[in-house]
SEDREN-5678 format. One record per residue (C-alpha): x, y, z; residue number from 1. Coordinates in nm, 4 decimals, padded with zeros to 6 digits, always signed. Layout:
atom px X	py Y	pz Z	nr NUM;
...
***
This chain:
atom px -01.1635	py -07.8848	pz +15.3228	nr 1;
atom px -01.4670	py -08.1319	pz +15.2941	nr 2;
atom px -01.2870	py -08.3231	pz +15.0445	nr 3;
atom px -01.1664	py -08.6683	pz +15.0712	nr 4;
atom px -01.0515	py -08.9869	pz +14.8676	nr 5;
atom px -01.2701	py -09.2812	pz +14.9196	nr 6;
atom px -01.2612	py -09.6420	pz +14.8100	nr 7;
atom px -01.5470	py -09.8886	pz +14.7888	nr 8;
atom px -01.6856	py -10.2021	pz +14.5921	nr 9;
atom px -01.9346	py -09.9831	pz +14.3968	nr 10;
atom px -02.0000	py -09.6233	pz +14.3195	nr 11;
atom px -02.3111	py -09.6377	pz +14.5352	nr 12;
atom px -02.1055	py -09.7577	pz +14.8457	nr 13;
atom px -01.8568	py -09.4659	pz +14.7815	nr 14;
atom px -02.1365	py -09.2270	pz +14.7909	nr 15;
atom px -02.2856	py -09.3820	pz +15.0937	nr 16;
atom px -01.9564	py -09.3718	pz +15.2715	nr 17;
atom px -01.9095	py -08.9935	pz +15.1788	nr 18;
atom px -02.2668	py -08.8895	pz +15.2955	nr 19;
atom px -02.1668	py -09.0462	pz +15.6366	nr 20;
atom px -01.8361	py -08.8671	pz +15.6494	nr 21;
atom px -01.9524	py -08.5262	pz +15.5723	nr 22;
atom px -02.3099	py -08.5781	pz +15.7175	nr 23;
atom px -02.4812	py -08.4544	pz +15.3866	nr 24;
atom px -02.7082	py -08.5892	pz +15.1188	nr 25;
atom px -02.5953	py -08.7511	pz +14.7855	nr 26;
atom px -02.7143	py -08.4544	pz +14.5900	nr 27;
atom px -02.4720	py -08.2387	pz +14.7845	nr 28;
atom px -02.1698	py -08.4111	pz +14.6443	nr 29;
atom px -01.9374	py -08.3766	pz +14.3632	nr 30;
atom px -01.7565	py -08.6998	pz +14.2708	nr 31;
atom px -01.4324	py -08.7479	pz +14.0470	nr 32;
atom px -01.3728	py -09.0997	pz +13.9747	nr 33;
atom px -00.9985	py -09.1933	pz +14.0106	nr 34;
atom px -00.9910	py -09.5677	pz +13.9624	nr 35;
atom px -01.2628	py -09.8291	pz +13.8464	nr 36;
atom px -01.1309	py -10.1825	pz +13.8246	nr 37;
atom px -01.2465	py -10.5359	pz +13.8560	nr 38;
atom px -01.0250	py -10.8561	pz +13.8895	nr 39;
atom px -01.0957	py -11.2469	pz +13.9386	nr 40;
atom px -01.0730	py -11.3642	pz +14.2908	nr 41;
atom px -01.1139	py -11.6958	pz +14.4682	nr 42;
atom px -01.3394	py -11.9532	pz +14.3173	nr 43;
atom px -01.3735	py -11.7187	pz +13.9949	nr 44;
atom px -01.5626	py -11.4502	pz +14.1910	nr 45;
atom px -01.4992	py -11.1180	pz +14.0387	nr 46;
atom px -01.4262	py -10.8363	pz +14.2805	nr 47;
atom px -01.4687	py -10.4632	pz +14.2050	nr 48;
atom px -01.2961	py -10.1505	pz +14.3251	nr 49;
atom px -01.4144	py -09.7951	pz +14.2934	nr 50;
atom px -01.1794	py -09.5147	pz +14.3966	nr 51;
atom px -01.3019	py -09.1547	pz +14.3990	nr 52;
atom px -01.2392	py -08.8091	pz +14.5194	nr 53;
atom px -01.5426	py -08.6794	pz +14.6800	nr 54;
atom px -01.6214	py -08.3207	pz +14.7777	nr 55;
atom px -01.9285	py -08.1118	pz +14.9012	nr 56;
atom px -02.0588	py -07.8760	pz +14.6492	nr 57;
atom px -01.9432	py -07.5209	pz +14.7135	nr 58;
atom px -02.2913	py -07.3931	pz +14.7527	nr 59;
atom px -02.3921	py -07.6436	pz +15.0206	nr 60;
atom px -02.0477	py -07.5911	pz +15.1971	nr 61;
atom px -02.0610	py -07.2046	pz +15.2069	nr 62;
atom px -02.4554	py -07.1867	pz +15.2661	nr 63;
atom px -02.4149	py -07.4210	pz +15.5866	nr 64;
atom px -02.1137	py -07.2296	pz +15.7241	nr 65;
atom px -02.2873	py -06.8826	pz +15.6488	nr 66;
atom px -02.5960	py -07.0001	pz +15.8343	nr 67;
atom px -02.4124	py -07.1074	pz +16.1420	nr 68;
atom px -02.2087	py -06.7801	pz +16.1348	nr 69;
atom px -02.5208	py -06.5668	pz +16.1094	nr 70;
atom px -02.6963	py -06.7618	pz +16.4004	nr 71;
atom px -02.3842	py -06.7027	pz +16.6261	nr 72;
atom px -02.3810	py -06.3311	pz +16.5381	nr 73;
atom px -02.7422	py -06.2471	pz +16.5575	nr 74;
atom px -02.7535	py -06.4041	pz +16.9005	nr 75;
atom px -02.4419	py -06.2014	pz +17.0039	nr 76;
atom px -02.5785	py -05.8786	pz +16.8714	nr 77;
atom px -02.9380	py -05.9696	pz +17.0430	nr 78;
atom px -02.7726	py -06.0126	pz +17.4015	nr 79;
atom px -02.5166	py -05.7092	pz +17.3530	nr 80;
atom px -02.8348	py -05.5013	pz +17.2310	nr 81;
atom px -02.6408	py -05.3978	pz +16.9317	nr 82;
atom px -02.8604	py -05.2493	pz +16.6325	nr 83;
atom px -02.6638	py -05.4356	pz +16.3482	nr 84;
atom px -02.8201	py -05.5847	pz +16.0449	nr 85;
atom px -02.6343	py -05.8550	pz +15.8370	nr 86;
atom px -02.6353	py -05.9277	pz +15.4730	nr 87;
atom px -02.4278	py -06.2414	pz +15.3299	nr 88;
atom px -02.2407	py -06.2802	pz +15.0003	nr 89;
atom px -02.1285	py -06.6193	pz +14.9006	nr 90;
atom px -01.7896	py -06.5726	pz +14.7146	nr 91;
atom px -01.7824	py -06.9154	pz +14.5252	nr 92;
atom px -01.4700	py -06.8451	pz +14.3237	nr 93;
atom px -01.2834	py -06.7521	pz +14.6182	nr 94;
atom px -01.4507	py -07.0097	pz +14.8486	nr 95;
atom px -01.5245	py -06.7646	pz +15.1127	nr 96;
atom px -01.8257	py -06.6158	pz +15.2988	nr 97;
atom px -01.8544	py -06.2287	pz +15.3322	nr 98;
atom px -02.1115	py -06.0966	pz +15.5779	nr 99;
atom px -02.1839	py -05.7289	pz +15.5523	nr 100;
atom px -02.2713	py -05.5412	pz +15.8662	nr 101;
atom px -02.4776	py -05.2275	pz +15.8732	nr 102;
atom px -02.6659	py -05.0103	pz +16.1438	nr 103;
atom px -02.6007	py -04.7513	pz +16.4065	nr 104;
atom px -02.4056	py -04.9896	pz +16.6325	nr 105;
atom px -02.1527	py -05.0914	pz +16.3927	nr 106;
atom px -01.9409	py -04.7767	pz +16.5016	nr 107;
atom px -01.8477	py -04.9940	pz +16.8119	nr 108;
atom px -01.6688	py -05.2563	pz +16.6062	nr 109;
atom px -01.4568	py -05.0119	pz +16.4014	nr 110;
atom px -01.2936	py -04.8243	pz +16.6733	nr 111;
atom px -00.9085	py -04.8272	pz +16.6966	nr 112;
atom px -00.8534	py -04.9449	pz +16.3377	nr 113;
atom px -01.1373	py -05.1833	pz +16.3645	nr 114;
atom px -00.9504	py -05.4052	pz +16.6348	nr 115;
atom px -01.3057	py -05.5280	pz +16.8071	nr 116;
atom px -01.4199	py -05.6220	pz +16.4322	nr 117;
atom px -01.0945	py -05.8223	pz +16.3883	nr 118;
atom px -01.1353	py -05.9811	pz +16.7102	nr 119;
atom px -01.5132	py -06.0614	pz +16.6297	nr 120;
atom px -01.4236	py -06.2122	pz +16.2873	nr 121;
atom px -01.1682	py -06.4381	pz +16.4604	nr 122;
atom px -01.4276	py -06.5540	pz +16.7299	nr 123;
atom px -01.6771	py -06.6223	pz +16.4483	nr 124;
atom px -01.4521	py -06.8299	pz +16.2501	nr 125;
atom px -01.3476	py -07.0343	pz +16.5565	nr 126;
atom px -01.7285	py -07.0984	pz +16.6549	nr 127;
atom px -01.8144	py -07.2219	pz +16.3052	nr 128;
atom px -01.4911	py -07.4314	pz +16.2847	nr 129;
atom px -01.5801	py -07.5956	pz +16.6159	nr 130;
atom px -01.9212	py -07.6851	pz +16.4997	nr 131;
atom px -01.8484	py -07.7913	pz +16.1341	nr 132;
atom px -01.4759	py -07.8320	pz +16.1147	nr 133;
atom px -01.2186	py -07.6215	pz +15.9466	nr 134;
atom px -01.3480	py -07.4793	pz +15.6127	nr 135;
atom px -01.3922	py -07.1601	pz +15.3984	nr 136;
atom px -01.3068	py -06.8357	pz +15.5838	nr 137;
atom px -01.5879	py -06.5908	pz +15.7078	nr 138;
atom px -01.5012	py -06.2285	pz +15.6467	nr 139;
atom px -01.7027	py -05.9619	pz +15.8283	nr 140;
atom px -01.7144	py -05.6233	pz +15.6658	nr 141;
atom px -01.8857	py -05.3086	pz +15.7616	nr 142;
atom px -02.0868	py -05.1987	pz +15.4637	nr 143;
atom px -01.9755	py -04.9004	pz +15.2674	nr 144;
atom px -01.6428	py -04.8560	pz +15.4795	nr 145;
atom px -01.2748	py -04.9679	pz +15.3639	nr 146;
atom px -01.1449	py -05.1229	pz +15.6815	nr 147;
atom px -00.8115	py -05.2032	pz +15.5029	nr 148;
atom px -00.7449	py -04.8587	pz +15.4257	nr 149;
atom px -00.8444	py -04.7273	pz +15.7569	nr 150;
atom px -00.6055	py -04.9866	pz +15.9360	nr 151;
atom px -00.3186	py -04.8304	pz +15.6955	nr 152;
atom px -00.4206	py -04.5009	pz +15.7966	nr 153;
atom px -00.4216	py -04.5941	pz +16.1888	nr 154;
atom px -00.0805	py -04.7507	pz +16.1390	nr 155;
atom px +00.0553	py -04.4388	pz +15.9534	nr 156;
atom px -00.0601	py -04.2079	pz +16.2194	nr 157;
atom px +00.1003	py -04.4152	pz +16.5041	nr 158;
atom px +00.4218	py -04.4066	pz +16.3182	nr 159;
atom px +00.3877	py -04.0360	pz +16.2515	nr 160;
atom px +00.3428	py -03.9963	pz +16.6368	nr 161;
atom px +00.6513	py -04.1797	pz +16.7214	nr 162;
atom px +00.8518	py -03.9879	pz +16.4624	nr 163;
atom px +00.7459	py -03.6585	pz +16.6095	nr 164;
atom px +00.8414	py -03.7623	pz +16.9583	nr 165;
atom px +01.1779	py -03.8826	pz +16.8428	nr 166;
atom px +01.2837	py -03.6216	pz +16.5915	nr 167;
atom px +01.0526	py -03.3344	pz +16.7146	nr 168;
atom px +01.0049	py -03.2610	pz +16.3243	nr 169;
atom px +00.6271	py -03.2067	pz +16.2013	nr 170;
atom px +00.4609	py -03.4951	pz +16.0197	nr 171;
atom px +00.1886	py -03.4735	pz +15.7711	nr 172;
atom px -00.1069	py -03.7305	pz +15.7506	nr 173;
atom px -00.3435	py -03.7062	pz +15.4282	nr 174;
atom px -00.7015	py -03.7515	pz +15.4870	nr 175;
atom px -00.9930	py -03.8152	pz +15.2443	nr 176;
atom px -01.3052	py -03.7577	pz +15.4104	nr 177;
atom px -01.4654	py -03.6556	pz +15.7557	nr 178;
atom px -01.4477	py -04.0112	pz +15.8810	nr 179;
atom px -01.0877	py -04.0127	pz +15.8233	nr 180;
atom px -01.0410	py -03.6958	pz +15.9910	nr 181;
atom px -01.2302	py -03.8159	pz +16.2993	nr 182;
atom px -01.0393	py -04.1222	pz +16.3123	nr 183;
atom px -00.6950	py -03.9224	pz +16.3047	nr 184;
atom px -00.7966	py -03.6821	pz +16.5587	nr 185;
atom px -00.9281	py -03.9790	pz +16.7976	nr 186;
atom px -00.5782	py -04.1142	pz +16.7886	nr 187;
atom px -00.4153	py -03.7778	pz +16.8679	nr 188;
atom px -00.6471	py -03.6530	pz +17.1490	nr 189;
atom px -00.4553	py -03.8424	pz +17.4261	nr 190;
atom px -00.1210	py -03.7403	pz +17.3053	nr 191;
atom px -00.0108	py -03.4463	pz +17.5256	nr 192;
atom px +00.3064	py -03.3772	pz +17.3611	nr 193;
atom px +00.1603	py -03.3914	pz +17.0153	nr 194;
atom px -00.0442	py -03.0846	pz +16.8759	nr 195;
atom px -00.1989	py -03.0650	pz +16.5320	nr 196;
atom px -00.3520	py -02.8366	pz +16.2840	nr 197;
atom px -00.5847	py -02.9262	pz +15.9792	nr 198;
atom px -00.5200	py -02.7710	pz +15.6423	nr 199;
atom px -00.6459	py -02.7883	pz +15.2824	nr 200;
atom px -00.9989	py -02.8904	pz +15.1415	nr 201;
atom px -01.1203	py -03.1927	pz +14.9508	nr 202;
atom px -00.8537	py -03.4328	pz +14.8505	nr 203;
atom px -00.5776	py -03.1905	pz +14.9590	nr 204;
atom px -00.6833	py -03.1951	pz +15.3039	nr 205;
atom px -00.4170	py -03.2964	pz +15.5664	nr 206;
atom px -00.3504	py -03.2919	pz +15.9422	nr 207;
atom px +00.0149	py -03.1716	pz +16.0481	nr 208;
atom px +00.1410	py -03.3108	pz +16.3608	nr 209;
atom px +00.3778	py -03.1141	pz +16.5651	nr 210;
atom px +00.5694	py -03.1554	pz +16.8916	nr 211;
atom px +00.4491	py -02.9463	pz +17.1931	nr 212;
atom px +00.7082	py -02.8583	pz +17.4578	nr 213;
***
């Protein structure tokens, strides 16, 4: 991941090789000297060897990949006529890029347990990797929405539907807010043999699934 061991006759030569290898400037590099030695050669001429581990600084690496991802996403949203804004967080400790998405058309990306969003994240990483090589992962997240929690809810509803069909016994799905309620109902609306009622308020709210003859 933008890191390589290089060997040269001087530190300057190693830096020059690294800049050519990574396509960056000397100030974008971090170096760790692994070996520095000199020895007598033919005719008494001293030869030197410098071996170093060279890597691109996280700031440079993350910023470059984030800019490429944003360029791709903004162009895609423009041609799709999606009203979606982006905001970037560079997670240096995890060496990841988080792109927050907001706007009225984010709703199209988070349908069906956010399957469109997962596909877009995969495509974004592929586009950036093709342009810049394999590197830190790019994560797309709708601002203010817990996608992982919603994915678990979708899976729980799908399991409950199958269980009601196989056992004909009621199943209960707990929901925490109106968005989760709409998500559950959306998954149930095309199930002809599954009925449901909503009971409770606040944190005790739940959807009860039942088999319909």
